[in-house]
MARBA-3410 file (N, C-alpha, C, O; in Angstrom, 1 decimal):
129
0.6,9.4,20.3,0.1,10.4,18.5,-0.9,9.5,18.7,-1.0,8.5,19.4 ~ -2.1,10.3,17.5,-3.0,10.0,17.4,-3.7,9.8,16.0,-4.3,10.5,15.2 ~ -3.2,8.1,15.8,-2.7,6.8,14.6,-4.1,6.4,14.2,-5.0,6.1,15.0 ~ -4.2,6.5,13.2,-5.9,5.8,12.3,-5.2,5.0,11.5,-4.6,5.5,10.5 ~ -5.2,3.6,11.9,-3.8,2.9,11.0,-4.7,2.8,9.5,-4.0,3.3,8.6
-6.1,2.3,8.9,-6.7,2.6,8.6,-6.6,3.5,7.0,-6.1,3.3,5.9 ~ -7.5,4.7,7.7,-6.6,6.0,6.6,-5.4,6.4,6.2,-5.0,7.2,5.3 ~ -4.3,5.0,7.6,-2.7,5.8,6.8,-2.8,4.7,5.5,-2.7,5.1,4.3 ~ -2.8,3.9,5.7,-2.5,2.4,4.6,-3.9,3.2,3.3,-3.8,2.9,2.1 ~ -4.7,3.7,3.6,-5.0,4.1,2.0,-4.7,5.1,1.4,-5.0,5.2,0.2
-3.8,6.3,2.6,-3.2,7.4,1.6,-1.7,6.7,1.4,-0.9,7.1,0.6 ~ -1.2,5.1,2.4,0.3,5.1,1.8,0.3,4.3,0.9,1.3,4.6,0.1 ~ -0.8,2.9,0.4,-1.1,2.4,-0.4,-0.3,2.1,-2.1,0.4,1.3,-2.7 ~ -1.2,3.6,-2.3,0.0,4.4,-3.7,0.6,4.3,-3.8,1.0,3.7,-4.7 ~ 1.8,5.0,-2.6,3.3,4.9,-2.4,4.0,4.2,-2.6,5.2,4.4,-2.6
2.8,2.5,-3.1,3.4,1.6,-1.9,3.7,0.7,-3.6,4.7,0.1,-3.9 ~ 2.8,0.8,-4.2,3.0,0.0,-5.4,3.4,1.0,-6.7,3.2,1.3,-7.8 ~ 4.0,1.3,-5.5,6.0,2.2,-6.6,6.2,1.9,-6.8,6.4,1.9,-8.1 ~ 6.8,0.7,-5.4,8.1,0.4,-5.1,8.2,-1.7,-6.2,7.5,-1.4,-7.2 ~ 8.5,-2.8,-6.3,8.7,-3.5,-5.8,7.4,-4.4,-6.2,6.7,-4.7,-5.2
6.9,-5.1,-7.7,6.1,-6.3,-7.5,5.5,-7.0,-5.5,6.0,-8.1,-5.3 ~ 5.0,-6.7,-4.9,4.6,-8.2,-4.2,4.8,-7.3,-2.6,4.5,-7.6,-1.5 ~ 5.6,-5.5,-3.6,5.9,-5.1,-1.7,5.0,-4.3,-1.4,5.4,-3.4,-0.7 ~ 3.0,-4.2,-1.7,2.4,-4.1,-0.8,1.6,-5.1,-0.1,0.5,-4.9,0.5 ~ 2.0,-5.9,-0.1,1.4,-7.7,0.1,2.3,-7.8,1.8,2.1,-7.8,3.0
3.5,-7.9,0.6,5.0,-7.5,2.2,4.8,-7.3,3.3,4.9,-7.9,4.3 ~ 4.1,-5.9,2.9,4.4,-4.8,3.7,2.9,-5.2,4.3,3.0,-5.7,5.4 ~ 2.0,-5.1,4.0,1.5,-5.9,5.3,1.1,-6.9,6.1,0.3,-6.9,7.0 ~ 2.1,-8.1,5.6,2.2,-9.3,6.3,3.2,-8.6,7.2,2.8,-8.6,8.3 ~ 4.7,-7.8,7.1,5.5,-7.0,8.2,4.9,-6.2,9.5,5.2,-5.8,10.6
3.7,-6.1,8.5,3.0,-4.7,10.0,2.1,-5.8,11.2,2.0,-5.8,12.4 ~ 1.4,-6.9,9.9,0.5,-8.1,11.0,1.5,-8.5,11.9,1.1,-8.7,13.0 ~ 2.9,-8.7,11.7,4.0,-9.5,12.8,4.4,-8.2,13.6,4.7,-8.4,14.8 ~ 4.4,-7.4,13.4,5.3,-6.6,13.7,3.8,-6.2,15.0,4.1,-6.5,16.2 ~ 2.7,-5.7,14.9,1.6,-6.1,15.3,1.6,-7.2,16.9,1.4,-7.1,18.1
2.1,-8.4,16.0,1.6,-9.7,17.2,2.6,-9.8,18.8,2.5,-10.3,19.9 ~ 3.9,-8.6,17.8,4.8,-8.6,18.4,5.5,-7.5,19.5,6.5,-7.1,20.2 ~ 4.0,-7.4,18.9,4.3,-5.7,20.1,3.0,-4.8,20.5,3.0,-3.9,21.3 ~ 2.0,-5.3,19.9,0.9,-5.1,20.6,0.7,-4.2,21.6,-0.2,-3.4,21.6 ~ 1.8,-4.3,22.8,2.1,-3.6,24.4,2.2,-2.2,24.1,1.5,-1.3,24.6
3.4,-2.2,23.0,3.9,-0.6,23.2,3.1,0.4,23.5,1.9,0.3,23.2 ~ 3.5,1.6,24.0,3.3,2.6,23.3,3.9,3.3,21.8,3.8,4.5,21.6 ~ 4.3,2.5,21.0,5.4,3.3,19.8,5.2,2.6,19.3,5.9,2.7,18.4 ~ 4.4,1.5,19.2,2.9,1.0,18.4,3.1,1.3,16.7,3.7,0.8,15.7 ~ 1.9,3.1,17.2,2.3,3.2,15.5,3.5,3.8,14.7,3.5,4.1,13.5
4.5,4.1,15.5,5.2,4.3,15.2,5.5,2.6,14.2,5.3,2.5,13.0 ~ 5.9,1.7,15.1,6.4,0.6,13.6,5.5,0.4,12.9,5.8,0.4,11.7 ~ 4.2,0.1,13.3,3.1,-0.2,11.6,3.8,0.9,11.1,4.8,0.7,10.3 ~ 3.4,1.9,11.5,4.2,3.3,10.1,5.6,2.4,9.3,5.4,1.8,8.3 ~ 6.9,2.4,9.9,7.8,2.0,9.9,7.7,0.3,9.5,8.6,-0.5,9.2
7.0,0.2,9.4,6.6,-1.2,8.4,5.7,-1.6,7.5,5.4,-2.8,7.1 ~ 5.0,0.1,7.1,4.3,-0.4,6.3,5.5,1.0,5.3,4.9,1.2,4.2 ~ 6.4,1.6,5.4,7.3,2.1,4.5,9.0,0.9,4.6,9.2,0.5,3.5 ~ 9.5,0.7,5.2,10.3,0.2,5.7,11.2,-1.0,4.1,12.1,-1.9,4.3 ~ 10.7,-0.4,2.8,11.6,-0.8,1.8,11.0,0.4,0.8,10.8,0.2,-0.4
10.6,1.9,1.4,10.0,3.0,0.5,11.1,3.1,-0.4,10.6,3.7,-1.4 ~ 12.0,3.0,-0.6,13.5,3.4,-1.1,13.3,2.7,-2.2,13.8,3.4,-3.2 ~ 12.7,1.5,-2.7,12.3,1.1,-3.7,11.3,1.5,-5.2,11.2,1.1,-6.4 ~ 10.8,2.9,-4.3,10.4,3.3,-5.0,10.5,4.0,-6.3,11.1,5.1,-6.3 ~ 9.9,3.7,-7.4,10.5,3.7,-8.6,12.3,3.3,-9.4,12.8,3.4,-10.5
12.5,3.0,-8.5,13.8,2.0,-8.3,14.3,1.3,-9.8,15.2,1.7,-10.6 ~ 13.8,0.5,-9.9,13.4,0.0,-10.6,11.4,-0.8,-11.4,10.3,-1.0,-10.9 ~ 11.9,-0.9,-12.8,10.7,-1.6,-12.9,9.7,-2.2,-12.4,10.0,-3.2,-11.7 ~ 8.4,-2.0,-12.5,6.8,-3.0,-11.9,7.6,-4.7,-12.6,7.0,-5.7,-12.1 ~ 8.6,-5.0,-13.5,8.4,-6.5,-13.6,9.2,-7.2,-12.3,9.7,-6.7,-11.3
9.0,-8.4,-12.7,10.0,-9.2,-11.6,11.1,-9.0,-11.6,10.9,-8.0,-12.3 ~ 12.7,-9.1,-11.4,13.7,-9.6,-11.2,14.8,-10.0,-10.1,15.0,-9.5,-9.0 ~ 15.2,-11.0,-10.9,16.6,-11.5,-9.9,17.6,-11.2,-9.4,18.5,-10.4,-9.6 ~ 17.2,-12.1,-8.2,18.2,-11.5,-6.5,19.4,-10.6,-6.8,19.6,-9.5,-6.3 ~ 20.5,-11.6,-7.9,21.7,-10.3,-8.1,20.8,-9.0,-8.6,21.0,-7.8,-8.3
20.3,-9.3,-9.0,20.1,-8.2,-9.7,19.6,-6.3,-8.9,19.7,-5.1,-9.2 ~ 19.1,-7.2,-7.8,18.2,-6.6,-6.7,19.0,-6.1,-6.2,19.1,-4.9,-5.9 ~ 20.1,-7.2,-5.7,21.0,-7.1,-4.8,21.7,-6.0,-5.8,21.2,-5.1,-5.1 ~ 22.1,-5.6,-6.3,22.9,-4.7,-7.1,22.0,-3.4,-7.0,22.7,-2.3,-7.0 ~ 21.0,-3.2,-7.0,20.1,-2.0,-7.1,20.1,-1.6,-5.6,20.2,-0.4,-5.3
20.1,-2.7,-4.6,19.7,-2.3,-2.6,20.6,-1.1,-2.4,19.9,-0.1,-2.2 ~ 21.9,-0.9,-2.3,22.2,0.5,-1.9,21.6,2.1,-2.8,21.9,3.2,-2.3 ~ 21.1,2.1,-3.6,20.2,3.1,-4.3,18.9,3.1,-3.5,18.5,4.1,-3.0 ~ 18.0,1.8,-3.4,16.9,2.2,-2.7,17.5,2.3,-1.2,16.7,3.0,-0.5 ~ 18.4,1.9,-0.8,18.7,2.2,0.8,19.1,3.9,0.5,18.7,4.7,1.4
19.7,4.5,-0.7,20.0,5.8,-0.1,18.7,6.6,-0.3,18.7,7.7,0.3 ~ 17.6,6.3,-1.2,15.5,7.9,-0.5,15.6,7.4,-0.2,16.3,6.7,-1.0 ~ 15.0,6.2,1.5,14.7,5.7,2.0,14.2,6.9,2.6,13.1,7.2,3.1 ~ 15.5,7.8,2.4,14.9,9.1,4.2,14.3,10.4,3.6,13.4,11.1,4.2 ~ 14.9,10.8,2.0,13.9,11.0,1.1,12.3,11.1,0.7,11.4,11.9,0.4
12.7,9.8,1.0,11.2,9.2,0.5,9.9,9.4,1.6,8.7,9.7,1.7 ~ 11.0,8.8,2.6,9.7,9.1,3.9,9.4,10.2,4.8,8.4,10.3,5.5 ~ 10.6,11.5,4.4,10.5,12.8,4.9,9.2,13.5,4.0,8.5,14.5,4.3 ~ 9.3,12.4,2.8,8.0,13.6,1.2,7.0,12.7,1.9,5.8,13.2,1.8 ~ 7.0,11.8,2.5,5.2,11.1,2.2,5.2,11.4,3.8,4.3,12.1,4.0
5.8,11.3,4.6,5.7,11.5,6.0,4.8,13.0,6.4,3.7,13.1,6.9 ~ 5.7,14.1,5.9,5.4,15.7,5.7,3.8,16.1,5.3,2.8,16.6,5.9 ~ 4.3,15.4,3.8,2.5,15.5,4.0,0.9,15.0,4.2,-0.2,15.2,3.7 ~ 1.7,13.9,5.5,0.7,13.0,5.8,0.0,14.0,7.1,-1.1,14.1,7.5 ~ 1.5,14.7,7.7,1.1,15.0,8.5,1.6,15.7,10.0,1.5,16.7,10.7
2.5,13.8,10.1,3.4,13.5,10.9,3.8,14.3,11.8,2.9,15.1,11.7 ~ 5.0,14.9,13.4,4.7,15.5,13.5,7.0,15.8,12.5,7.2,15.7,11.3 ~ 7.8,16.0,13.3,9.2,15.6,12.9,9.6,14.7,13.5,10.1,13.8,12.9 ~ 9.5,14.8,14.8,9.6,13.4,16.2,9.1,12.8,15.3,9.7,12.8,14.3 ~ 8.2,12.2,15.3,7.8,11.2,14.6,8.2,10.3,13.8,8.2,9.1,14.1
8.7,11.0,12.4,9.4,10.7,10.8,10.6,10.7,11.4,11.4,10.1,10.7 ~ 11.3,11.1,12.6,12.8,10.9,12.3,12.6,9.3,12.7,13.1,8.5,12.0 ~ 11.8,9.0,13.8,11.4,8.0,14.4,11.4,6.8,14.0,11.7,5.7,14.6 ~ 10.9,7.2,12.5,10.3,6.5,11.8,11.8,5.8,10.9,12.3,4.7,10.8 ~ 12.1,7.4,10.2,13.7,7.1,9.6,13.7,6.4,10.3,12.8,5.6,10.3
14.6,6.2,11.3,15.7,5.7,12.5,15.6,3.9,11.5,16.0,3.3,10.5 ~ 14.7,3.9,12.7,13.9,2.8,12.7,14.3,2.1,10.9,15.2,1.2,10.8 ~ 13.6,2.5,9.7,14.1,1.8,8.3,15.4,2.4,8.4,15.3,2.9,7.3 ~ 16.4,2.8,8.7,18.3,2.9,8.5,18.2,2.1,9.2,18.9,1.2,8.7 ~ 17.4,1.4,10.4,18.5,0.0,10.8,17.9,-0.9,10.2,18.5,-2.0,10.3
16.4,-0.9,9.5,16.4,-2.5,8.5,16.9,-2.1,6.8,16.8,-3.0,6.0 ~ 17.4,-1.1,6.5,18.0,-0.6,5.2,19.9,-1.3,5.8,20.6,-2.1,5.1 ~ 20.2,-0.8,6.9,21.7,-1.5,7.6,22.3,-3.2,7.2,23.2,-3.7,6.7 ~ 20.9,-3.6,7.9,21.1,-5.1,7.3,21.1,-5.8,5.8,20.3,-5.7,4.8 ~ 21.9,-6.4,5.9,22.7,-6.6,4.5,21.5,-7.6,4.0,21.2,-8.6,4.6
20.9,-6.8,2.6,20.3,-9.0,1.9,21.5,-9.8,1.8,22.5,-9.2,1.7 ~ 21.6,-11.0,1.9,22.1,-12.0,1.1,21.4,-13.4,0.6,20.6,-13.9,1.3 ~ 21.8,-13.8,-0.4,20.9,-14.8,-0.5,20.7,-16.3,0.1,21.5,-17.1,-0.4 ~ 20.0,-16.6,0.9,20.3,-18.0,1.2,20.7,-19.5,0.7,19.8,-20.2,0.2 ~ 22.1,-19.8,0.8,22.0,-21.3,1.1,22.3,-22.0,1.6,22.3,-21.8,2.8
23.0,-23.3,1.2,22.5,-24.9,1.8,23.8,-24.3,3.5,23.4,-24.5,4.6 ~ 25.4,-23.4,3.1,26.0,-23.5,3.2,25.2,-22.3,4.8,24.8,-22.7,5.9 ~ 25.2,-21.0,4.4,24.3,-20.1,5.3,23.4,-21.1,6.4,24.0,-21.5,7.4 ~ 22.1,-21.5,6.0,21.7,-22.5,6.7,22.6,-23.2,7.5,22.6,-22.9,8.7 ~ 23.2,-23.9,7.1,23.9,-24.7,7.8,24.8,-24.1,9.5,25.0,-24.6,10.6
25.0,-22.8,9.0,26.3,-22.5,10.1,25.2,-21.1,10.9,25.7,-20.2,11.5 ~ 23.5,-21.1,10.8,22.7,-21.0,11.2,22.7,-21.9,12.0,23.5,-22.0,12.9 ~ 21.8,-22.7,11.9,22.1,-23.5,12.7,23.2,-24.5,13.6,23.3,-25.7,13.5 ~ 24.0,-23.5,14.5,25.0,-24.4,14.5,25.2,-23.5,16.0,26.2,-23.7,16.8
END
């Protein structure tokens, strides 16, 4: 798959700006880590695309102002349910093949399946044991 990340970033930024505040910076940090940890992988372009789009389900789910974690956790199931629809819409318009779209969707669905949780002293203690 031929992939131009700069071109993709230009295309996707306006979509990501419709998510929550700070998500564009977050997406760029995620992609930075993907590149650092997976730079020799053949499927790196798919991982990068998934990194940029992993929070796409949040598009238009909440207002642009900051919300607290409790409200965000209440909205998370709705955002996760939106992911597949928005991924298919955005990547079809970008011209990605169905095979590559399905691969991105699979990665994002795996990320969505990870339940967010508030980090407490108790959960941090349990992680160190």
